[in-house]
N, C-alpha and C positions, 0 to 999 in steps of 0.2 A: 504493498499502500503506499507508493510516492508520494501523499501527504503527512500523510502516518511521520512519515522519515526526517523530513521536511519539519516538521515539524518540531519533532524530540532533536532534531537536530540546533535549530535554534536556541529549546529550553538547556538545552549544554549550554548554549552556548554563552547565556547569559546567567546563569549557574557561573558556569567557569570566571566569568568575568568578576564578578562580583567574590569569591569564591579570591581571588586574584590582585585582586580591590585592596581586599583585605589582608592579605599576608603584607603587600604591600606599604601599608597606612596609607 
């Protein structure tokens, strides 16, 4: 299911960016 894949990738990316921002402070 392509749409789910795109949504999943976007969700993971936002979570990753937020974690990175917290780590770098």
